[in-house]
RODO-2510 file (C-alpha; in nm, 4 decimals, decimal comma):
residues 259
     n   res          X          Y          Z
     1     x     2,1693     2,6028     6,2542
     2     x     2,3440     2,8910     6,0634
     3     x     2,5006     2,8606     5,7399
     4     x     2,5364     2,4991     5,7801
     5     x     2,7152     2,3252     5,5045
     6     x     2,7362     1,9240     5,5242
     7     x     2,8429     1,6705     5,2474
     8     x     3,0506     1,3573     5,1820
     9     x     3,3795     1,3395     5,0133
    10     x     3,4099     1,6535     4,7453
    11     x     3,0202     1,6621     4,7207
    12     x     2,8231     1,9240     4,9174
    13     x     2,4758     1,7881     5,0121
    14     x     2,3487     2,0729     5,2177
    15     x     2,4925     2,4291     5,1616
    16     x     2,4545     2,7455     5,3557
    17     x     2,1403     2,6395     5,5270
    18     x     1,9853     2,8643     5,7929
    19     x     1,7342     2,6647     5,9989
    20     x     1,5384     2,7300     6,3398
    21     x     1,3025     2,4250     6,4601
    22     x     1,0401     2,5276     6,7010
    23     x     0,8061     2,3001     6,9492
    24     x     0,5327     2,1474     6,7642
    25     x     0,5405     1,9131     6,4613
    26     x     0,7340     2,0015     6,1584
    27     x     0,6975     1,7916     5,8277
    28     x     1,0190     1,7634     5,6030
    29     x     0,9412     1,6943     5,2544
    30     x     1,1915     1,6429     4,9770
    31     x     1,2786     1,4061     4,6689
    32     x     1,5526     1,1471     4,7214
    33     x     1,8792     1,3061     4,7288
    34     x     1,7439     1,6670     4,8651
    35     x     1,9602     1,6168     5,1811
    36     x     1,6836     1,5006     5,4394
    37     x     1,8743     1,2421     5,5926
    38     x     2,2087     1,4121     5,5870
    39     x     2,0091     1,7121     5,7663
    40     x     1,8695     1,4509     6,0140
    41     x     2,2169     1,2948     6,0786
    42     x     2,3677     1,6701     6,1478
    43     x     2,0759     1,7344     6,3881
    44     x     2,1188     1,4190     6,5762
    45     x     2,5019     1,5236     6,6181
    46     x     2,6030     1,1811     6,4305
    47     x     2,7941     1,3796     6,1591
    48     x     2,9469     1,7121     6,2610
    49     x     2,8909     1,9884     6,0119
    50     x     3,1517     2,0858     5,7769
    51     x     3,0996     2,4414     5,8293
    52     x     2,8687     2,6895     6,0044
    53     x     2,6869     2,6545     6,3487
    54     x     2,4800     2,4072     6,5030
    55     x     2,2844     2,5078     6,8211
    56     x     2,0595     2,2814     6,9868
    57     x     1,8434     2,3678     7,3085
    58     x     2,0005     2,7185     7,3176
    59     x     2,3683     2,5964     7,3370
    60     x     2,6318     2,6003     7,0542
    61     x     2,7357     2,2299     7,0009
    62     x     3,1128     2,2738     6,9522
    63     x     3,2812     2,0021     7,1311
    64     x     3,2355     1,6038     7,1992
    65     x     3,1138     1,7092     7,5831
    66     x     2,8219     1,9263     7,4008
    67     x     2,7555     1,6465     7,2071
    68     x     2,7197     1,4196     7,4737
    69     x     2,5155     1,6570     7,6497
    70     x     2,2392     1,7517     7,4086
    71     x     2,2275     1,3720     7,2769
    72     x     2,0452     1,3065     7,6064
    73     x     1,7532     1,5249     7,4781
    74     x     1,7204     1,3775     7,1460
    75     x     1,5334     1,0882     7,0040
    76     x     1,6176     0,9699     6,6565
    77     x     1,4565     0,6951     6,4358
    78     x     1,6565     0,6544     6,1027
    79     x     1,5236     0,5046     5,8018
    80     x     1,7017     0,1814     5,8759
    81     x     1,8119     0,1051     6,2211
    82     x     2,0241    -0,1700     6,3904
    83     x     1,9096    -0,4124     6,6643
    84     x     2,0451    -0,7258     6,8035
    85     x     1,7983    -1,0107     6,6680
    86     x     1,8214    -1,1947     6,9920
    87     x     1,7374    -0,8811     7,2265
    88     x     1,3625    -0,8859     7,3289
    89     x     1,1550    -0,5851     7,2400
    90     x     1,1777    -0,4539     7,5995
    91     x     1,5741    -0,5293     7,5962
    92     x     1,5896    -0,3008     7,2719
    93     x     1,4016    -0,0059     7,3965
    94     x     1,5604    -0,0429     7,7289
    95     x     1,8951    -0,0410     7,5933
    96     x     1,8080     0,2594     7,3686
    97     x     1,6905     0,4476     7,6999
    98     x     2,0564     0,3572     7,8470
    99     x     2,2324     0,5040     7,5495
   100     x     2,0459     0,8268     7,6236
   101     x     2,1295     0,8035     7,9771
   102     x     1,7697     0,8117     8,0774
   103     x     1,8066     0,7697     8,4635
   104     x     1,8000     0,4089     8,5952
   105     x     1,5334     0,4683     8,8272
   106     x     1,3178     0,6066     8,5284
   107     x     1,4263     0,3558     8,2735
   108     x     1,1901     0,0746     8,3541
   109     x     0,8832     0,2788     8,3679
   110     x     0,9869     0,4862     8,0490
   111     x     1,0495     0,1787     7,8371
   112     x     0,7007     0,0418     7,9570
   113     x     0,5323     0,3861     7,8557
   114     x     0,6885     0,3808     7,5381
   115     x     0,5859     0,0331     7,4307
   116     x     0,2213     0,0997     7,5633
   117     x     0,2247     0,3997     7,3460
   118     x     0,3010     0,2238     7,0175
   119     x     0,0803    -0,0787     7,0832
   120     x     0,3454    -0,3208     7,1475
   121     x     0,2995    -0,3858     7,5226
   122     x     0,1676    -0,7346     7,4708
   123     x     0,4650    -0,8085     7,2508
   124     x     0,7287    -0,6862     7,5101
   125     x     0,9094    -1,0134     7,5680
   126     x     0,9159    -1,1124     7,1801
   127     x     1,2457    -1,1380     7,0214
   128     x     1,3244    -0,8594     6,7787
   129     x     1,3756    -1,1146     6,5153
   130     x     1,0358    -1,2504     6,5337
   131     x     0,8624    -0,9113     6,4661
   132     x     0,7007    -0,8078     6,1315
   133     x     0,8122    -0,4995     5,9306
   134     x     0,5630    -0,2955     6,0546
   135     x     0,5985    -0,3972     6,4328
   136     x     0,9702    -0,3339     6,4097
   137     x     0,8841     0,0301     6,3036
   138     x     0,6763     0,0547     6,5867
   139     x     0,9640    -0,0797     6,8189
   140     x     1,1978     0,1807     6,6686
   141     x     0,9581     0,4665     6,7468
   142     x     0,9267     0,3530     7,1021
   143     x     1,2911     0,3576     7,1096
   144     x     1,3131     0,7081     6,9676
   145     x     1,0232     0,8230     7,2314
   146     x     1,1627     0,6347     7,5251
   147     x     1,2593     0,9070     7,7939
   148     x     1,0331     1,1840     7,6545
   149     x     1,3140     1,3342     7,4456
   150     x     1,2876     1,7332     7,3951
   151     x     1,3855     1,6814     7,0133
   152     x     1,2397     1,4007     6,8138
   153     x     1,3722     1,3205     6,4656
   154     x     1,1627     1,0619     6,2800
   155     x     1,3020     0,9439     5,9569
   156     x     1,0153     0,7808     5,7213
   157     x     0,8373     0,6630     6,0544
   158     x     0,5127     0,5302     5,9228
   159     x     0,6663     0,3004     5,6448
   160     x     0,5121    -0,0341     5,7149
   161     x     0,2374     0,0870     5,9130
   162     x    -0,1123    -0,0017     5,8064
   163     x    -0,3764     0,2841     5,8004
   164     x    -0,4922     0,2350     6,1713
   165     x    -0,1569     0,2302     6,2834
   166     x    -0,0659     0,5670     6,0891
   167     x    -0,3815     0,7241     6,2590
   168     x    -0,2406     0,6063     6,5779
   169     x     0,1165     0,7393     6,5251
   170     x    -0,0222     1,0848     6,4320
   171     x    -0,2022     1,1033     6,7609
   172     x     0,1085     1,0169     6,9643
   173     x     0,3380     1,2799     6,7846
   174     x     0,0491     1,5217     6,8617
   175     x     0,0559     1,4222     7,2129
   176     x     0,4317     1,4399     7,2396
   177     x     0,4236     1,8169     7,0921
   178     x     0,1659     1,9294     7,3404
   179     x     0,3987     1,8129     7,6099
   180     x     0,6536     2,0429     7,4605
   181     x     0,8717     1,8534     7,2240
   182     x     1,0054     1,9628     6,8821
   183     x     0,8940     1,6698     6,6544
   184     x     1,0504     1,6457     6,2823
   185     x     0,8961     1,4071     6,0720
   186     x     1,0629     1,3123     5,7473
   187     x     0,8313     1,1533     5,4776
   188     x     0,7275     1,0789     5,1250
   189     x     0,3527     1,0781     5,2565
   190     x     0,2378     1,4050     5,1724
   191     x    -0,1199     1,3329     5,3702
   192     x     0,0495     1,2524     5,6714
   193     x     0,2244     1,5818     5,6630
   194     x    -0,1147     1,7496     5,5975
   195     x    -0,2810     1,5865     5,8767
   196     x    -0,0260     1,6252     6,1472
   197     x     0,2161     1,8975     6,1163
   198     x     0,1829     2,2618     6,1948
   199     x     0,4822     2,3547     5,9843
   200     x     0,6046     2,2331     5,6518
   201     x     0,9558     2,2446     5,5189
   202     x     1,0520     2,1248     5,1474
   203     x     1,3931     2,0739     5,0911
   204     x     1,5364     2,0771     4,7557
   205     x     1,9143     2,0445     4,6630
   206     x     2,0268     2,0871     5,0006
   207     x     1,8069     2,4150     5,0730
   208     x     1,4717     2,4875     5,2143
   209     x     1,2726     2,5912     4,9019
   210     x     0,9320     2,6445     5,0895
   211     x     0,8457     2,7081     5,4558
   212     x     0,5177     2,7748     5,6175
   213     x     0,1821     2,6104     5,7153
   214     x     0,0295     2,2783     5,5199
   215     x    -0,2463     2,5362     5,4066
   216     x     0,0221     2,7816     5,2685
   217     x     0,1775     2,4832     5,0533
   218     x    -0,1296     2,3838     4,9245
   219     x    -0,2027     2,7375     4,7961
   220     x     0,0996     2,6997     4,6056
   221     x    -0,0533     2,4600     4,3755
   222     x    -0,0877     2,5252     4,0153
   223     x    -0,3448     2,3594     3,7278
   224     x    -0,0639     2,1716     3,5728
   225     x     0,1043     2,0485     3,8740
   226     x     0,0680     1,6622     3,9002
   227     x    -0,1135     1,5394     4,2449
   228     x    -0,4179     1,4026     4,3856
   229     x    -0,4741     1,6747     4,6500
   230     x    -0,4087     2,0327     4,6748
   231     x    -0,1112     1,9735     4,9004
   232     x     0,0341     1,7320     4,6788
   233     x     0,0008     1,9793     4,3789
   234     x     0,1689     2,2428     4,5835
   235     x     0,4531     2,0503     4,6780
   236     x     0,5008     1,9441     4,3226
   237     x     0,4518     2,2774     4,2188
   238     x     0,7315     2,3868     4,4495
   239     x     0,9750     2,1326     4,3451
   240     x     0,9177     2,2274     3,9629
   241     x     0,9883     2,5926     4,0252
   242     x     1,3122     2,5053     4,2218
   243     x     1,4165     2,2927     3,9341
   244     x     1,3417     2,5817     3,6730
   245     x     1,5487     2,8109     3,8921
   246     x     1,8374     2,5758     3,9172
   247     x     1,8327     2,5159     3,5189
   248     x     1,8349     2,8828     3,4804
   249     x     2,1230     2,9237     3,7101
   250     x     2,3220     2,6520     3,5435
   251     x     2,2622     2,8033     3,1894
   252     x     2,3719     3,1134     3,3050
   253     x     2,6917     2,9715     3,4672
   254     x     2,7487     2,8029     3,1314
   255     x     2,7303     3,0932     2,9404
   256     x     2,9500     3,2992     3,1448
   257     x     3,2072     3,0086     3,1158
   258     x     3,1843     3,0253     2,7574
   259     x     3,2660     3,4186     2,7514
***
């Protein structure tokens, strides 16, 4: 995406953002309100950009026809996803495969593979309304990965998962990345980013304020930054520096206005 601007009403959330996402696992960190979900909805082609360019899989997305074509290759797990309570787990994942236009001859096997990947093969016939919070989350992950999309957007995917399930999830997204997918993982769990991601983006006030490896983010840590690990302290130090810069800009603008 190039010079992307996005927002709601009169309030911009993302401003003039340039971003390129490569195959592998990219972690997206940022405080609430930084624009992570807005960015995901734009990448998923749910919300068209206000201005700027969006290019996916080497093709500019400028029309409804473009949107339909690229959506076939995008798997998206929002923080809160809808489902029909009476659907079985298989029905739900199969329906999501149909929405993404996974070929009918592949849909059944793709659904079974996705459910097995998240450890829900033995709950395939259960109704969605009967699942626990963690199982619902795993069903959502299965729906996002069914059909092996090229771009996978996962918004807080490990919420409700126990430690063993989080380890399994990391193994799953590593295998998807090895198969050539670009996985973007938005989370508040910094340790998941450090363990699984090749690249870390820190979003603050609608712009990327840090891009690099987890090690490079850890190297940004300062003694006074809060956190229980170098990676957490590096993340907090980056955010603290962003807030100081923004406060300085606001003070300068106020001074110019007074003059």
